[in-house]
Residue frames as qw, qx, qy, qz and C-alpha x, y, z in Angstrom:
[[0.877, 0.407, -0.253, -0.023, -24.17, -3.22, 59.38],
 [0.769, -0.518, 0.289, 0.239, -21.29, -5.27, 60.53],
 [0.083, -0.709, 0.534, 0.454, -17.83, -5.18, 58.97],
 [0.471, 0.015, 0.845, 0.252, -18.36, -8.42, 57.03],
 [0.440, 0.709, 0.550, 0.009, -21.18, -6.99, 54.96],
 [0.069, 0.918, -0.160, -0.355, -19.20, -3.78, 54.29],
 [0.278, -0.467, 0.741, 0.394, -16.34, -5.87, 52.94],
 [0.467, 0.270, 0.827, 0.159, -18.67, -8.08, 50.90],
 [0.356, 0.832, 0.418, -0.080, -20.46, -5.11, 49.27],
 [0.104, 0.972, -0.108, -0.183, -17.90, -2.33, 48.88],
 [0.482, -0.510, 0.604, 0.377, -14.61, -4.19, 48.34],
 [0.582, 0.292, 0.661, 0.373, -15.62, -5.64, 44.93],
 [0.265, 0.924, 0.271, 0.052, -16.88, -2.22, 43.82],
 [0.244, -0.880, 0.312, 0.261, -13.58, -0.64, 44.88],
 [0.584, -0.217, 0.669, 0.405, -11.59, -3.29, 43.00],
 [0.513, 0.601, 0.554, 0.263, -13.62, -2.71, 39.81],
 [0.086, 0.993, 0.057, -0.060, -13.09, 1.07, 40.03],
 [0.388, -0.708, 0.488, 0.333, -9.32, 0.71, 40.55],
 [0.617, 0.069, 0.694, 0.365, -9.08, -1.79, 37.67],
 [0.411, 0.803, 0.410, 0.137, -10.98, 0.56, 35.37],
 [0.081, -0.966, 0.161, 0.185, -8.67, 3.48, 36.22],
 [0.489, -0.468, 0.630, 0.379, -5.55, 1.40, 35.50],
 [0.582, 0.354, 0.669, 0.299, -7.00, 0.13, 32.23],
 [0.258, 0.940, 0.221, -0.019, -7.82, 3.69, 31.16],
 [0.226, -0.837, 0.401, 0.297, -4.20, 4.80, 31.78],
 [0.565, -0.140, 0.733, 0.352, -2.93, 1.78, 29.82],
 [0.509, 0.659, 0.537, 0.136, -5.28, 2.66, 26.94],
 [0.097, 0.980, -0.056, -0.167, -3.89, 6.21, 26.77],
 [0.380, -0.606, 0.610, 0.341, -0.32, 4.89, 26.62],
 [0.585, 0.163, 0.744, 0.278, -1.22, 2.45, 23.84],
 [0.404, 0.854, 0.328, -0.009, -2.88, 5.20, 21.77],
 [0.059, -0.911, 0.324, 0.248, 0.28, 7.31, 21.97],
 [0.483, -0.333, 0.746, 0.315, 2.46, 4.33, 20.97],
 [0.579, 0.471, 0.649, 0.145, 0.15, 3.52, 18.07],
 [0.276, 0.950, 0.088, -0.114, 0.31, 7.11, 16.79],
 [0.228, -0.755, 0.534, 0.305, 4.10, 7.06, 16.96],
 [0.557, -0.052, 0.786, 0.263, 4.23, 3.79, 15.02],
 [0.498, 0.657, 0.556, 0.107, 1.85, 4.98, 12.32],
 [0.425, 0.127, 0.196, 0.875, 3.79, 8.18, 11.85],
 [0.066, -0.840, -0.493, -0.217, 1.06, 10.51, 12.96],
 [0.355, -0.825, 0.037, 0.437, 3.66, 12.69, 14.62],
 [0.676, 0.696, 0.088, 0.228, 5.03, 14.47, 11.57],
 [0.684, -0.061, -0.020, 0.727, 8.57, 15.69, 11.00],
 [0.077, -0.867, -0.134, 0.473, 9.45, 19.30, 11.50],
 [0.539, 0.840, -0.042, 0.049, 10.81, 21.59, 8.79],
 [0.173, -0.823, 0.541, 0.015, 14.21, 21.75, 10.48],
 [0.675, -0.206, 0.704, 0.075, 14.69, 17.98, 10.23],
 [0.730, 0.541, 0.410, 0.088, 13.55, 17.89, 6.63],
 [0.314, 0.941, -0.125, 0.012, 15.57, 20.92, 5.54],
 [0.474, -0.645, 0.571, 0.182, 18.80, 19.32, 6.80],
 [0.656, 0.029, 0.711, 0.251, 18.60, 16.86, 3.90],
 [0.509, 0.817, 0.113, -0.245, 17.98, 19.33, 1.04],
 [0.368, 0.787, -0.474, -0.142, 20.35, 18.60, -1.85],
 [0.229, -0.423, 0.874, -0.071, 21.40, 15.22, -0.47],
 [0.583, 0.047, -0.716, -0.382, 20.61, 11.76, -1.79],
 [0.374, -0.205, 0.662, -0.616, 18.23, 10.12, 0.66],
 [0.290, -0.231, -0.904, -0.212, 15.99, 7.12, 1.15],
 [0.381, -0.176, 0.214, -0.882, 12.60, 8.38, 2.33],
 [0.123, -0.200, -0.970, 0.065, 10.41, 5.88, 4.15],
 [0.427, -0.325, -0.187, -0.823, 6.65, 6.33, 4.31],
 [0.342, -0.215, 0.728, -0.553, 6.31, 3.83, 7.13],
 [0.426, 0.205, 0.858, -0.202, 3.17, 1.74, 7.21],
 [0.534, 0.625, 0.076, -0.564, 1.84, 3.41, 4.05],
 [0.906, 0.201, 0.372, 0.014, 3.85, 0.91, 2.06],
 [0.727, 0.603, 0.027, 0.327, 6.58, 2.50, -0.03],
 [0.519, -0.605, 0.155, 0.584, 10.11, 3.79, 0.12],
 [0.544, 0.825, 0.072, 0.132, 11.49, 6.32, -2.35],
 [0.670, -0.347, 0.169, 0.634, 15.10, 7.05, -3.15],
 [0.424, 0.728, 0.253, 0.475, 16.23, 10.31, -4.63],
 [0.369, 0.045, -0.197, 0.907, 17.70, 13.76, -4.09],
 [0.077, -0.774, -0.553, 0.299, 15.57, 16.17, -2.05],
 [0.338, 0.473, 0.253, 0.773, 15.13, 19.41, -3.99],
 [0.137, -0.372, 0.085, -0.914, 12.84, 21.56, -1.88],
 [0.135, -0.406, -0.825, 0.370, 10.56, 21.62, 1.17],
 [0.160, -0.406, -0.301, -0.848, 7.34, 23.55, 0.52],
 [0.101, -0.314, -0.744, 0.581, 5.33, 24.76, 3.50],
 [0.198, -0.539, -0.474, -0.668, 1.73, 25.84, 3.05],
 [0.089, 0.047, -0.604, 0.791, 1.23, 27.83, 6.25],
 [0.513, -0.121, -0.044, -0.849, -2.49, 28.38, 5.71],
 [0.876, -0.091, -0.327, -0.344, -3.32, 24.69, 5.74],
 [0.483, -0.631, 0.586, -0.160, -0.33, 23.63, 7.90],
 [0.963, 0.142, 0.220, 0.064, 0.90, 20.99, 5.45],
 [0.172, -0.718, 0.561, 0.374, 4.41, 20.37, 4.22],
 [0.901, 0.424, 0.067, -0.058, 5.44, 18.86, 0.89],
 [0.500, -0.538, 0.551, 0.396, 8.81, 17.39, 0.02],
 [0.707, 0.667, -0.118, -0.202, 9.87, 17.69, -3.62],
 [0.582, -0.462, 0.618, 0.256, 12.47, 15.16, -4.66],
 [0.473, 0.560, -0.539, -0.416, 14.20, 14.05, -7.85],
 [0.951, -0.055, 0.235, -0.192, 13.36, 10.39, -8.39],
 [0.388, -0.536, 0.685, 0.304, 16.43, 8.20, -8.87],
 [0.569, 0.171, 0.776, 0.213, 14.95, 5.85, -11.47],
 [0.419, 0.710, 0.526, 0.209, 12.92, 8.12, -13.76],
 [0.384, -0.064, 0.022, 0.921, 14.83, 11.39, -13.11],
 [0.142, -0.644, -0.429, -0.617, 11.55, 13.26, -12.72],
 [0.068, -0.247, 0.447, -0.857, 10.52, 15.66, -10.00],
 [0.479, -0.436, -0.742, -0.176, 8.00, 14.13, -7.57],
 [0.264, -0.495, 0.266, -0.784, 6.14, 15.48, -4.56],
 [0.536, -0.247, -0.792, 0.156, 5.55, 13.65, -1.28],
 [0.427, -0.774, -0.100, -0.457, 3.46, 14.90, 1.63],
 [0.254, 0.465, -0.670, 0.520, 5.86, 15.30, 4.55],
 [0.646, -0.358, 0.300, -0.604, 3.17, 14.30, 7.02],
 [0.983, 0.034, -0.048, -0.172, 3.61, 10.68, 5.88],
 [0.612, 0.518, -0.500, 0.327, 7.41, 10.61, 6.37],
 [0.752, -0.658, -0.012, -0.028, 8.46, 8.99, 9.66],
 [0.665, -0.517, 0.346, 0.414, 12.14, 8.54, 8.70],
 [0.557, 0.807, -0.197, -0.015, 14.78, 9.70, 6.25],
 [0.806, -0.355, 0.301, 0.365, 18.11, 7.97, 5.72],
 [0.222, 0.855, -0.344, -0.319, 20.96, 9.72, 3.94],
 [0.941, 0.174, 0.203, 0.207, 22.69, 7.60, 1.30],
 [0.282, -0.748, 0.362, 0.479, 26.34, 8.37, 0.71]]
């Protein structure tokens, strides 16, 4: 085979393989960004326990609600690896529980 036929056959195959590899890397990056945006990387106990006893605004991100109140306690169920945040609701003055896995951000209100 001459060099012209090698280029005509194998160069398009090589371009498709390289394009697929780049697209796969881009897909991995987008999955990580999407998980960060949706809050699938949960907060640690140290970050949550810093706000115990303080009045805070707790955002649940894309799940649709914000709650304002004083954080009373962080409960950790080590067997199931879930964390719950108990807070005193500002409006109804009742104790409520929120799963800490759904909390991407907490803002302290002075």
